[in-house]
TORLOKE-502302 format. One record per atom (N, C-alpha, C): residue in one letter; z negated, y negated, x. Coordinates in pm, whole numbers, padded with zeros to 5 digits, always signed. Each point is the difference from the previous one (the first is absolute). Layout:
N
AZYX;...
END
This chain:
312
M+08820+02564+03271;M-00077+00065+00087;M-00134+00041-00050;T-00037+00121+00044;T-00140+00033-00065;T-00065+00060+00109;V-00149+00016-00013;V-00089+00061+00093;V-00041+00130-00038;T+00016+00103+00047;T-00080+00139-00048;T-00081+00042+00125;S-00096+00106-00053;S-00097+00027+00080;S+00055+00118+00077;A-00055+00056+00127;A+00054+00104+00080;A-00113+00082+00045;A-00042+00012+00122;A-00137+00044+00047;A-00104-00089+00002;P-00129+00037-00026;P-00105-00088-00016;P-00003-00132+00132;G+00019-00102-00036;G+00000-00104+00091;G+00124-00045+00038;R+00104+00049-00046;R+00110-00042+00026;R+00109-00048-00113;R+00048-00101+00011;R+00064-00029-00098;R+00180-00021+00035;V+00074+00034-00108;V+00163+00027+00059;V+00085-00095-00127;R+00070-00066+00059;R+00073-00097-00086;R+00137+00084-00034;T+00028+00030-00116;T+00128+00067-00058;T+00077-00106-00082;R+00165-00006+00006;R+00060-00073-00068;R+00047+00070-00111;H+00045-00068-00140;H+00056+00057-00076;H+00129+00006-00001;R+00070+00113-00037;R+00134-00012+00004;R+00072-00068-00094;P+00085-00094+00028;P+00090-00083-00076;P+00057+00091-00114;P-00010-00080-00115;P+00073+00060-00135;P+00150+00010+00039;D+00063+00103-00060;D+00142+00025+00014;D+00054-00110-00070;P+00089-00071+00076;P+00081-00102-00071;P+00054-00013-00139;G+00053+00132-00009;G+00081+00050-00140;G-00105+00045-00104;T-00110-00012+00021;T-00109-00010-00122;T-00076-00095-00016;G-00053-00023-00100;G-00086-00118-00047;G-00080+00024-00137;P-00047-00087-00019;P-00096-00005-00157;P+00104+00010-00090;E+00003+00072-00109;E+00062+00039-00117;E+00010-00158-00055;P+00119-00016-00061;P+00025-00152-00061;P-00105+00008-00126;A-00029-00131-00027;A-00074-00016-00122;A+00069-00010-00123;V-00021+00088-00122;V+00092+00017-00103;V-00080-00023-00105;L+00035-00077-00124;L-00021+00015-00145;L+00076+00089-00073;T-00076+00116-00075;T+00093+00060-00081;T-00034-00017-00140;V+00106-00004-00069;V-00017+00001-00157;V-00038+00130-00061;V-00117+00036-00057;V-00032+00110-00057;V+00065+00013-00131;Q-00026-00105-00078;Q+00050-00007-00166;Q+00045-00147+00008;A+00112+00001-00067;A+00094-00143-00012;A-00036-00064-00132;A-00006-00111+00003;A-00036-00085-00127;A+00136+00007-00092;P-00007-00043-00107;P+00134-00001-00061;P+00099-00129+00031;A-00071-00105+00047;A+00096-00099+00076;A-00102-00061+00104;A+00004+00050+00123;A-00036-00037+00126;A+00093-00044+00093;S-00008-00089+00082;S+00101-00039+00073;S-00064-00042+00136;V+00068-00055+00116;V-00045-00042+00097;V+00050-00168+00008;Q-00094-00076+00011;Q+00040-00131-00008;Q-00054-00093+00126;D+00063-00094+00044;D-00024-00113+00088;D+00019-00132-00076;L-00017-00093+00092;L+00026-00123-00102;L+00144-00041-00016;G+00092+00104+00012;G+00118-00027-00046;G+00099-00076+00081;R+00116-00042-00061;R+00130-00061+00055;R+00038-00127-00034;P-00093-00087+00050;P+00022-00156-00090;P+00120-00031+00110;G+00084-00124-00097;G+00076-00067+00067;G+00143+00072+00004;M+00025+00110-00088;M+00118+00073-00003;M+00065-00010-00115;A-00036-00079-00099;A+00070-00011-00131;A+00133-00006-00008;H+00038-00096+00130;H+00152-00026-00005;H+00089+00095+00047;L-00068+00125+00004;L+00050+00130+00062;L+00008+00088-00131;G-00056-00042-00117;G-00040+00096-00101;G-00121+00079+00021;V-00074-00026+00082;V-00116+00119+00045;V-00125-00082-00051;P-00087+00033-00098;P-00106-00044-00051;P-00116+00034+00093;A-00100-00102+00002;A-00107-00008+00085;A-00069+00132-00010;S-00031+00069-00098;S-00074+00120-00033;S-00152-00023+00063;G-00082+00092+00034;G-00115-00021+00060;G-00097+00058-00128;P-00131-00037+00049;P-00107+00052-00118;P+00025-00071-00133;A-00037+00071-00099;A+00004-00100-00115;A-00138-00058-00008;D-00105+00029+00050;D-00115-00066+00022;D-00048-00052+00126;R+00080-00099+00071;R-00006-00012+00124;R-00149-00031+00086;R-00080-00077-00121;R-00134-00035+00060;R-00087+00116+00016;S+00000+00112-00089;S-00063+00135+00044;S+00053+00074+00093;F+00129-00017+00031;F+00069+00094+00127;F-00057-00068+00120;R+00007-00128-00001;R-00054-00082+00134;R-00138+00050+00024;L-00087+00007-00083;L-00120+00022-00001;L-00018+00115+00061;A+00065+00116-00036;A-00021+00125+00039;A+00045+00005+00128;N+00091-00043+00053;N+00037-00022+00153;N-00119-00056+00048;R-00042-00113-00018;R-00097-00063+00068;R-00128+00079+00015;L-00040+00073-00116;L-00131+00086+00004;L+00036+00130+00096;A+00118+00035+00039;A+00017+00092+00072;A+00032-00045+00146;G+00002-00113+00033;G+00024-00082+00118;G+00134+00004+00015;N+00085-00016-00076;N+00152+00006+00046;N+00044-00146-00055;P+00112-00049+00072;P+00073-00136-00022;P+00043+00055-00165;E+00003-00128-00048;E+00012-00001-00162;E+00121+00063-00040;D+00100-00011+00098;D+00176+00058-00024;D+00007+00150+00017;T-00116+00054+00030;T+00007+00154+00064;T+00030+00097-00113;P+00079+00089-00003;P+00053+00083-00099;P-00123+00104-00055;A-00007-00024-00145;A-00125+00085-00059;A+00054+00069-00128;L-00087+00043-00094;L+00063+00080-00107;L-00025-00064-00131;E+00102-00039-00072;E-00055-00040-00147;E-00008+00113-00089;V-00079+00028-00095;V-00035+00084-00069;V+00015-00024-00176;T+00078+00008-00062;T+00010-00035-00116;T-00080+00092-00118;L-00114-00017-00056;L-00074+00078-00078;L-00039+00129+00040;G-00038-00003+00119;G-00065+00094+00061;G+00073+00138+00029;G-00080+00116+00038;G+00080+00111+00007;G+00017+00047+00140;L-00046-00095+00107;L+00045+00023+00133;L-00111+00078+00082;A+00025+00099+00089;A-00092+00064+00084;A+00069+00030+00118;I-00100-00042+00118;I+00083-00014+00128;I-00121+00054+00112;T+00046+00037+00107;T-00111+00041+00104;T+00067-00055+00133;L-00084-00004+00084;L+00060-00055+00145;L-00048+00122+00108;S+00087+00007+00112;S-00019+00083+00119;S-00104-00041+00070;T-00058-00142-00004;T-00088-00056+00087;T-00088-00078-00070;T-00142-00019+00024;T-00090-00086-00060;T+00040-00125-00009;R-00005-00089-00101;R+00040-00151-00006;R-00082-00056-00124;H+00001-00121+00009;H-00040-00090-00099;H+00129-00002-00093;V-00044-00019-00120;V+00099-00031-00093;V-00046-00109-00095;A+00070-00059-00079;A-00002-00105-00118;A+00038+00016-00086;V-00060-00019-00113;V+00063+00040-00144;V-00043-00148-00080;T+00107-00074-00051;T-00029-00132-00084;T+00097+00016-00116;G+00006-00125-00066;G+00059+00011-00117;G-00059+00042-00135;A+00092+00081-00061;A-00058+00048-00127;A-00129+00079+00043;P-00113-00022-00063;P-00123+00081+00028;P+00039+00159-00049;A-00017+00097+00065;A+00030+00122-00037;A-00101+00109+00049;P-00025+00104-00053;P-00106+00120+00052;P+00046+00045+00104;L-00064+00000+00124;L+00012+00079+00101;L-00087+00120+00049;T+00073+00113+00048;T-00059+00112+00038;T+00030+00021+00162;V-00082+00073+00066;V+00036+00053+00136;V-00033+00151-00006;D+00090+00076+00007;D-00027+00157-00001;D-00058+00008-00161;G+00041-00036-00095;G-00059+00011-00113;G-00141-00065-00062;V-00062-00062+00103;V-00121-00069-00031;V+00013-00153-00018;P-00027-00040-00105;P+00011-00148-00026;P-00068-00098+00097;V+00068-00098+00028;V-00064-00096+00089;V-00012-00151-00073;D-00093-00091+00075;D-00058-00117-00092;D+00134-00066+00021;G-00009-00122-00029;G+00116-00106-00031;G+00016-00075+00126;A-00018+00034+00094;A-00001-00074+00131;A+00144-00008+00030;P+00061-00101+00021;P+00138+00012+00041;P+00046+00041+00122;R-00082+00016+00098;R+00017+00037+00149;R-00071+00145-00001;L+00089+00119+00053;L-00075+00113+00012;L+00028+00050+00136;W-00100+00085+00059;W+00050+00054+00115;W+00035+00173-00009;L+00113+00017-00013;L+00066+00111-00033;L+00018+00091+00116;R-00068+00109+00031;R+00001+00109+00095;R+00138+00086-00021;A+00038+00045+00097;A+00146+00070+00038;A-00039+00138-00094;G+00115+00010-00089;G+00024+00110-00077;G-00073-00005-00119;S-00076-00104-00036;S-00066-00036-00118;S+00109-00037-00106;V-00009+00028-00136;V+00103-00037-00106;V-00068-00131-00061;L+00065-00107-00013;L-00027-00131-00055;L+00082+00013-00128;A-00077-00024-00125;A+00114+00011-00133;A-00039-00102-00061;I+00116-00061-00066;I-00035-00147-00071;I+00049+00017-00128;G-00101-00010-00131;G+00017+00033-00122;G+00083-00104-00052;R-00003-00008-00160;R+00050-00101-00055;R-00080-00122-00023;P+00030-00147+00028;P-00063-00102-00003;P-00065-00014-00146;W-00121-00058+00025;W-00075-00032-00140;W+00023-00145-00059;A+00090-00080+00105;A+00077-00109-00054;A+00107-00013+00100;G+00109-00099-00085;G+00100-00027+00115;G+00061+00132+00019;C+00103-00003+00087;C+00097+00113+00044;C+00041+00051+00114;R-00032-00097+00114;R+00058+00006+00126;R-00092+00015+00101;T-00064+00120+00071;T-00084-00014+00101;T+00084+00041+00151;Y-00068-00079+00086;Y+00082+00011+00129;Y-00113+00068+00116;L+00054+00098+00069;L-00033+00055+00108;L+00028-00031+00116;A-00103-00059+00108;A+00057-00028+00126;A-00097+00088+00091;V+00089+00033+00123;V-00065+00071+00104;V+00000-00052+00109;S-00121-00003+00088;S-00020-00070+00125;S+00114+00034+00090;G+00080-00085+00057;G+00135+00031+00080;G+00134-00005-00071;G-00032+00014-00140;G+00132-00026-00117;G+00095+00121+00005;I+00061+00008-00092;I+00089+00109-00030;I+00151-00042+00081;E+00045+00098+00065;E+00155-00008+00068;E+00063+00078-00081;A+00105-00105-00053;A+00112+00046-00093;A+00128-00091+00047;E+00103+00069-00050;E+00127-00056+00006;E+00018-00133-00033;R+00077-00077+00063;R+00007-00150-00012;R+00146-00035-00039;V+00045-00075-00114;V+00106-00031-00037;V+00018-00136+00001;L+00090-00087+00081;L+00005-00133+00020;L-00143-00059+00033;G-00059+00062+00075;G-00120-00055+00081;G-00139+00039-00085;S+00034+00080-00133;S-00142+00004-00067;S-00006+00140-00041;A-00119+00062-00005;A-00016+00144-00066;A-00040-00027-00144;A+00041-00101-00085;A-00029-00003-00132;A+00097+00066-00098;R-00044+00104-00047;R+00084+00057-00140;R+00037-00072-00089;D+00117-00002-00024;D+00068-00124-00130;D+00056+00081-00080;S-00070+00004-00138;S+00026+00095-00106;S+00137-00029-00051;L+00038-00126+00030;L+00130-00046-00078;L+00113+00049+00058;T-00001-00035+00156;T+00125+00043+00064;T-00028+00132+00081;G-00108+00037+00018;G+00000+00146+00057;G-00022-00038+00167;L-00014-00116+00049;L-00019-00009+00148;L-00148+00022+00045;G-00009+00045+00125;G-00140+00045+00036;G-00017+00142+00000;P-00130+00059+00034;P-00040+00126+00001;P+00025+00040-00128;D+00027+00150-00020;D-00009+00081-00097;D-00137-00013-00091;P+00000+00007-00116;P-00133+00015-00101;P-00080+00118+00068;V-00150-00043-00015;V-00067+00097+00056;V-00005+00119-00075;R+00003+00128+00086;R+00016+00130-00075;R-00109+00105+00056;A-00050+00082-00056;A-00099+00078+00029;A+00073+00092+00125;G-00077+00009+00109;G+00035+00060+00108;G+00063-00079+00115;A+00008-00142-00042;A+00075-00092+00115;A-00124-00031+00103;E+00065-00012+00106;E-00096-00061+00111;E+00051-00113+00057;Y-00100-00084+00041;Y+00015-00142+00046;Y-00058-00001+00150;G+00049-00058+00092;G-00085-00022+00134;G-00079-00107-00013;L-00110-00023+00065;L-00101-00101+00002;L+00025-00073+00128;G-00026-00128+00015;G-00004-00084+00105;G-00127+00037+00087;P-00036-00075+00108;P-00093-00007+00077;P-00131-00037-00101;V-00126+00054+00023;V-00096-00052-00060;V-00034-00131+00038;R-00058-00088-00123;R-00026-00123+00057;R-00156-00017-00037;P-00071-00115+00065;P-00146-00033-00021;P+00004-00037-00181;V-00100+00032-00034;V-00052-00055-00163;V-00066-00099+00014;P+00042-00109-00032;P-00075-00139-00032;P-00107+00014-00082;A-00119-00094+00011;A-00114+00040-00078;A+00035-00130-00132;I+00092+00054-00086;I+00032-00092-00126;I-00098+00014-00077;P-00058-00105-00055;P-00098-00001-00117;P+00061+00082-00113;L-00064+00114-00050;L+00057+00095-00094;L+00037-00073-00145;E-00072-00093-00041;E-00003-00090-00109;E+00126-00069-00014;L+00081-00022+00115;L+00146-00030-00004;L+00099+00076-00068;A-00033+00132+00005;A+00071+00113-00026;A+00032+00029-00148;F-00076-00091-00086;F+00038+00001-00144;F+00128-00073-00040;S+00063+00099-00075;S+00139-00045-00041;S+00004-00079-00093;I+00121-00047-00045;I+00023-00096-00107;I+00041+00065-00128;V-00013+00135-00027;V+00037+00071-00100;V-00093-00055-00110;P+00056-00006-00141;P-00061-00058-00109;P-00113+00121-00037;H-00104-00031-00055;H-00075+00102-00073;H-00042-00020-00135;G+00100+00019-00086;G-00052-00050-00125;G+00072-00131-00044;G+00031+00012-00134;G+00049-00144-00032;G+00147-00041+00047;P+00038-00116-00049;P+00143-00026+00027;P+00025-00070+00153;A+00092+00034+00057;A+00026-00064+00127;A+00078-00140-00008;T-00046-00099+00060;T+00029-00117-00015;T+00097-00051+00132;V+00138-00018-00022;V+00088-00014+00140;V+00062-00154-00031;R-00028-00049+00115;R+00091-00153-00005;R+00113+00012+00026;F+00082-00093-00034;F+00158-00012+00030;F+00033-00131+00016;R+00113-00039+00050;R+00054-00149-00004;R+00129+00012-00056;W+00029-00103-00085;W+00122-00001-00080;W+00122+00004+00082;G+00125+00051-00020;G+00122-00022+00050;G+00039+00142+00055;P+00132-00017+00047;P+00076-00090-00002;P+00082-00065-00152;R+00001+00115-00060;R+00084-00012-00123;R-00065-00015-00131;H-00113-00056+00010;H-00102-00032-00118;H+00053-00091-00088;E+00102-00089+00024;E+00041-00096-00094;E+00100+00035-00095;L+00047+00139+00041;L+00092+00068-00094;L-00094+00045-00128;F-00132+00002+00022;F-00083+00067-00101;F-00064-00118-00101;D+00020+00011-00145;D-00053-00093-00075;D-00168-00024+00015;A-00066-00084-00059;A-00139-00022-00015;A-00079+00106-00040;A+00052+00050-00109;A-00056+00136-00063;A-00003+00121+00105;D+00121+00007+00054;D+00004+00130+00088;D-00130-00034+00133;R+00026-00122+00045;R-00114-00028+00122;R-00141+00020-00068;H-00011-00047-00128;H-00158+00020-00032;H-00015+00145-00040;R+00099+00069-00048;R-00031+00133-00012;R-00043+00100+00121;L+00070-00044+00108;L-00015+00065+00146;L-00142-00019+00042;T-00052-00123-00035;T-00123-00019+00060;T-00112+00016-00115;T-00011+00053-00099;T-00071+00001-00100;T-00015+00141-00054;T+00103+00089+00041;T+00017+00135-00046;T-00106+00092+00086;P-00058+00089-00039;P-00088+00121+00058;P+00095+00111+00038;W+00090-00033+00084;W+00079+00111+00033;W-00035+00133+00053;R+00066+00093-00033;R-00047+00143+00054;R+00111+00065+00098;V-00036+00049+00106;V+00058+00085+00091;V+00070+00127-00060;S+00128-00009-00003;S+00090+00113-00058;S-00016+00146+00079;A+00017+00098-00047;A+00050+00125+00068;A+00097-00026+00107;Q+00109-00119-00005;Q+00094-00023+00076;Q-00060-00079+00105;C-00082+00056+00092;C-00035-00063+00122;C-00014+00089+00135;D+00038-00066+00098;D+00007+00077+00125;D+00004-00097+00122;R+00031+00045+00114;R+00009-00110+00113;R+00090-00083-00006;V+00113+00005-00087;V+00091-00111-00009;V-00044-00114-00083;G-00079+00053-00109;G-00037-00108-00115;G-00086+00053-00101;A-00066-00078-00082;A-00082+00009-00111;A+00081-00065-00120;R+00018+00090-00132;R+00052-00084-00088;R-00110-00008-00096;L-00013-00133-00075;L-00114-00033-00082;L+00035+00020-00152;T-00074+00049-00084;T+00056-00012-00136;T-00115-00086-00091;G+00073-00029-00082;G-00079-00118-00097;G+00110-00050-00085;P-00021-00103-00070;P+00085-00106-00080;P+00117-00039+00106;P+00111+00045-00033;P+00103-00036+00106;P+00040-00134-00013;L+00043-00042+00123;L+00036-00130+00022;L+00166-00022-00070;A+00023-00095-00068;A+00130-00031-00082;A+00122-00036+00042;I-00009-00017+00149;I+00095-00037+00082;I+00147+00069-00041;G-00015+00127-00009;G+00136+00106-00022;G+00072+00014+00132;S+00119-00018-00015;S+00101+00059+00122;S+00024-00153+00049;V+00006-00036+00144;V+00031-00102+00054;V+00101+00033+00108;D+00103-00089+00010;D+00120+00041+00108;D-00035-00086+00101;L-00049+00082+00149;L-00042-00061+00096;L+00070+00091+00106;P+00053-00086+00113;P+00048+00085+00100;P-00140+00066+00075;S+00026+00097+00083;S-00126+00070+00054;S-00022-00114+00128;E-00140+00045+00010;E-00070-00104+00106;E-00086+00043+00047;G-00059-00045+00120;G-00108+00073+00072;G-00147-00016-00094;T-00059+00134+00039;T-00121+00039-00066;T-00111+00007+00115;V-00129-00005-00042;V-00102+00001+00087;V-00115+00101-00062;R-00090+00042+00088;R-00122+00072-00048;R-00089-00094-00087;G-00022+00044-00106;G-00080-00078-00115;G+00073-00065-00088;A+00127-00005+00004;A+00109-00041-00088;A-00032+00040-00139;I+00006-00072-00112;I-00034+00042-00126;I+00136-00032-00074;Q+00072+00126-00021;Q+00154-00014-00050;Q-00019+00037-00136;V+00093-00072-00076;V+00002+00047-00158;V+00126+00036-00032;P+00015+00132-00046;P+00107+00053-00010;P+00029-00015-00174;P+00149+00021-00034;P+00020-00035-00154;P-00116+00067-00087;S-00051+00118+00033;S-00136+00054-00095;S-00087-00107-00028;G-00023-00080+00089;G-00110-00151-00021;G-00115+00068+00098;E-00006+00125+00016;E-00131+00063+00051;E-00001-00025+00160;P-00085-00074+00064;P+00019-00073+00141;P-00029+00133+00072;I+00069+00031+00127;I-00036+00058+00097;I-00052-00068+00151;V-00118+00035+00029;V-00035-00039+00148;V+00022+00069+00105;F+00090-00043+00089;F+00051+00068+00117;F-00130+00019+00102;L+00024+00116+00052;L-00110+00033+00092;L+00061+00052+00160;A-00067+00069+00088;A+00065+00026+00116;A+00132+00044+00033;D+00047+00084-00098;D+00142+00049+00019;D+00102-00057-00072;H-00014-00143-00067;H+00087-00081-00062;H+00131+00001+00028;P+00097+00030-00085;P+00142-00057+00083;P+00001-00139+00046;V+00113-00021+00083;V-00030-00137+00066;V+00110-00096-00073;T+00071+00019-00101;T+00060-00070-00103;T-00029+00074-00149;G+00038-00111-00089;G-00008+00036-00142;G+00075-00120-00063;G+00039+00067-00144;G+00076-00083-00067;G-00068-00050-00131;Y-00129+00017-00028;Y-00068-00059-00098;Y-00089-00115+00041;P-00019-00087-00095;P-00067-00116+00017;P-00159+00026+00066;V-00036-00077+00114;V-00152+00013+00029;V-00081-00108-00047;I-00084+00031-00080;I-00078-00123-00068;I-00124-00041+00092;G-00027+00079+00111;G-00113-00052+00081;G-00009+00118+00098;V-00096-00039+00104;V-00043+00109+00112;V-00141-00006+00011;V-00041+00126-00005;V-00158+00010+00007;V-00018-00026+00147;T-00130-00065+00018;T-00033-00065+00147;T-00050+00146+00080;D+00021-00054+00135;D+00014+00100+00113;D-00169+00064-00010;A-00095-00089-00047;A-00109+00043+00005;A-00052+00109-00121;D+00070-00016-00089;D-00012+00125-00131;D+00082+00101-00002;I+00135-00018+00065;I+00080+00115-00027;I-00059+00141+00031;D-00099+00010+00087;D-00039+00151+00053;D-00085+00048-00122;L-00044-00086-00089;L-00066+00030-00112;L+00078+00089-00087;V+00117-00048-00012;V+00084+00059-00093;V+00040+00150+00051;G+00031-00025+00124;G+00039+00152+00057;G-00135+00089-00021;Q-00089-00043-00053;Q-00116+00109-00011;Q-00017+00025-00173;T+00082-00067-00096;T-00020+00032-00105;T+00066+00131-00054;L-00041+00052-00121;L+00035+00122-00057;L+00056-00031-00125;P+00092+00078-00070;P+00067+00003-00133;P-00123+00008-00115;G-00001-00134-00052;G-00121+00002-00111;G-00071-00105+00039;D+00004-00048+00144;D-00102-00110+00056;D+00037-00152-00091;E-00087-00085-00018;E+00027-00106-00077;E+00031-00125+00131;L+00094-00062-00017;L+00015-00110+00110;L+00041-00140-00086;R-00059-00086+00077;R+00029-00121-00061;R+00034-00101+00095;L+00114-00069-00034;L+00070-00097+00101;L-00053-00118+00000;A-00049-00082+00094;A-00048-00142-00001;A+00076-00077+00092;P+00051-00124-00022;P+00063-00084+00060;P-00061-00069+00098;V+00037-00047+00124;V-00045-00062+00074;V+00086-00117+00045;H-00040-00137+00045;H+00074-00108-00019;H-00042-00062+00135;
END
């Protein structure tokens, strides 16, 4: 109800006409203006379904993914975008906070560079573009309210191995946004990622379950070689190149595998399993990267040096 003026000294109360129940505010939408070569919708995945042959999937760098959602005011499991090697541009139909974490990359809004702050106030219609990272390979974009995407087996995570989850992100794709959420006052220094900035990345692992199949020379070689990440790396795993282990072909029945498993095929070059790894494998697993360090492997690029350090 509002008050309007009529004749001098007289006040008249008038009532607003109620809105037509068939109309309402336009839904909030994220539109992909330019698609990255390998961008996907992710949440924290489908844990606990390996017995059905379904990998957990989820972000390759879970720490950066969780942090993006926290900065945007979302629960940590809220769907967001994982962007590999930059190249993504998006616009929103409504003004919202957005957070960008993970591999540090140049950002522009309407073509104008913005500073490295991990949280932005993106106005409706403006175009946010993410360039190629300076270090690492995977950047995460979260929007206040979260992205609404198709859920399969309870998760909106795209699994590149099985094809479960939403389609890969394409130019022209539109995603609904959830209700805007209050943005917490998180100290921005917490937003620095785990991406290595030059020099070898040291990754801790625990021996087993099949390390006893390898002789002492192979075990020594595994922990002293400056391995390089090969071009054969994706969300399934990262193959390492270097002096091969000499175990050769081993006849093993297929057995369960986990994220971080270091599997050694007959070539002798280890493969570190990542988010979309198969749930079983027939090659011996010499060790498993610690849960605290596997996100670091998910940020490595071909040519990066990786050292494997055993913990006991």
